[in-house]
N, C-alpha and C positions, 0 to 999 in steps of 0.2 A: 126731299133731299137734304144732307146736313148743310147748314148756313157756314159760309166760309167768309162772310164779309167782317167778322171781327179780327180774324187772324190776319186779312189783307191789309186790314187799316194798320194793325200793330207792326207787321213786318215791313210794309212799305215806308212807313215813316221812319222806321230803323235803318232803312237805306236809303233816306233822304228824297224819297219820290212819293210823298203822302199823296193818297186818294180821298176824294169826297165820298159821301154816303151814297150819293147819286152814281158815282163811278163804280163804287164796290157793288151795288146793286146790279150794275151792267154785267161786271165780272160773274157774279151768281148765275145771272140768267146765260151768259155765254157757256159756263161750264155746263148747266143744265140742258141746253140746246144740243151742245156738243155730245155728250154722253147719251143723249136720246138718239142721235143719229149713229152713234157708235154700235149701237144694237143691231144697225144693217149693214154698217160700213166698219173696217178696221181703221179706225182713226187714231186711237191711241190705246196703248195696253194699260195705262194707268186710269183707274177708274174710281177709287176710293178718294173722296172730295178733298180731304187734307192733303194728302200725298199729290193729287192732281194740282192743287193750289201751289205747293212748294215746287214741284218739278216742272211745272208748266208756267204758271203766273209769275210766280216770284222770279225763277230764273230768267224768264222773258223781260222783267221790269227792273232788275237789279241795276244793270249798266245805264238806267235813264238817268243817273245822277252825273253821268259823264258826256252826255250828248244833250246838243241843244236841237230839238227837232221840230218846235213850232214855225209853221210857215214853210218847212221843208218838203220837197218831193222825194218820197222814198220807196224802194221796192224790196218786197221780201222774196228772197228766191228759193223756190223749192219750199213754199209756204207749209205745205202739208195741211194739219189742223188750225193753221193760223198762228203759229208761234215762230218767232216774235212779233211779226208784224202787226196783227189784230189786238193783241195785248197792249202794245205800244201806242195804238191808235186810241184805245179807250183810255189809256192814261194821259196822253198828250193828242187831244181832239184835233188841234190846228194842223198837224202833219197831214200831208196828202199821200195817201197810201194806195199802192200798186201790189196786189197779191199774185204771184207768178207760181204756177204749178204745172207737172207734165201731166197729171190725171185729171180729166174733167170733173169725175165724181166729187173729188175734193173741193173743186170750185164751186160746184152746185151746193155743196154743204155750206161753204162759206158765203156764197151769195144769199143763201136763206137766213143764215144766222145774222149777217150784217143788216138784212132788210128787217128782221124782227127788233134788233137792237137800235135801229136807226142811225146807223153808221153808214157813211159814205166812203165806198172802197171800190177800186177797179180791179176787176179779176182778168188774168191773162192765160190763157192754156197754151203753154209752150214749153219746150225743154229749155233750159238754161242756155246752153250753146246757140240754139236757134233764136232766143229772145235776143241775146247779146248782138245779133248781127242785124236785128231789125232797125232801120233808121228812126223810128219812133220811139224806140227803147233805147237805143246805144248811146251812151254817155248823156243821158238826159235825167239823171237823177243826182240829188245832193247825197243821199246815203243809200247802200245797199245792206240788207241785213241776211245773215244765213245762220241757222241753227241746226246742228246736228244732221248735215246733210251729207258731208265727205271730207276727206282730209284737206287740210288748209291749202297744201300745194295745188290741190285740184280746185278747190273754191276759189282762189285767187282769180284763176282763169276763167271760171264761171262768172263771177261777180264784177271784178274790176271794169270790164267792157261796158257794164251799165252805168258807171259813176262819171260825172263831169269831173276834167282836171280841176283839181282843188276840194274835190267832194271826199266822202268817205266809205269804204266797205269794212263793215263790223261783223266780227264771227264770234259766235257763242260757243265756247269749246268745253270739253271736259277736263280731268286733272292732267292729261297728257299734252294740254296746250302750248307748253313751252317747247316740248320735243317737235310737235307739229310746226311751230314758229321756225325752228332751225331748220327742218328740212323743207320749208318754203322760201328760204332766203334767195335762191335763184330765180323762183317764179316772181317774186317780189321785184327783182332786178329788171327782169324782162318785160313785166308787165307795167311798171312805173308805179309801184307801191311802197310806201315807207311807213313803218309801224311808229304810231303815235301815242297809243294807249295799249299798256300791257298789264291788266289787272287781274289778279286772282281774288275770289270772294268766296265764302262758304255759305250755303243754304242753311235753313233753320234744321234740316234733319242731319247735317255734318258732312254732306257731301261737297267737294272741292270744284269750282268751276273756274274757267278762264275767260275772260273778254278781251278781244284784241281789235283795235280801231286802226285801220290802215288808210292813209291818205292817199288818193290817186295824184300822184305829181305830175303827170303828163298826158297827153293824147295817147291812147292804146293803138298799137300797130294793128292795121287791117287784118294780119294774119291771124290774130285771136279774136274770139275763141276758136279753135281748131274743132273738128267734128268730136262728138261726145265719146266714142269709142277710143279715139286717140288720147283726149285727155285724160282717161281713166287709166288706159294701159300705159300710156307714156307721160305722167305728170312731169311738169316743168322743172328739170333738175339739171345739173350742170353735166353729169354723165350722159344724159339722155340727149341733152341739146348738142352736146359735142359729137355724138354719135350720128347725129341726124345730119349735122354739117359735113361730116367726114363721108357719110353715104352720098350726099349731094355733090361732093367734089369729083 
């Protein structure tokens, strides 16, 4: 398989998150293991090594320059194939990582990959809205991550309940990130989130990405997260919340 280590060293240095030779070798092995599993399970549609590196690894790692993760307890919500959580763990080994996903098959893959890479990470099989209500997970993390999972107004309700007051929810979004942020204003207000980083960056292939870091400013109401179907069908927005109040009066 094509070697991606030189590309990783070059591009991570450019975004001020340089990797050692040992780390780039781990990323190479991560890709090889994941693509081998991908022959059995649908984990990623991107299988060409250079595109895989840019779209998955570099996208996950680019915002590391804006976060201090060493010694922090972090959860990757809807982790899928391990992005961004496992990629961040390889780049910053001192973070404490939990990988949460609704499909056990994905977590089985990640357990296998972590074992072969010698990486310590906890995997949790649960839907985000279920996990956010578990006492052992609720408001227990310094950082929650989500990449390509759902619109931001929905993600806020999924992710902020995991975060301690004063901690951060970080969302990796595409070129429509600014529009999603506008649509999520009421969700942030209700859930106690305050935007503290809004950065647009460009991957080597020219694609635009948006990184949003949201601080959790207060304890989340026990009302949230709601049931999963309600979160998706009625994302927190002024019109939706007003309608719900009127129906209850």
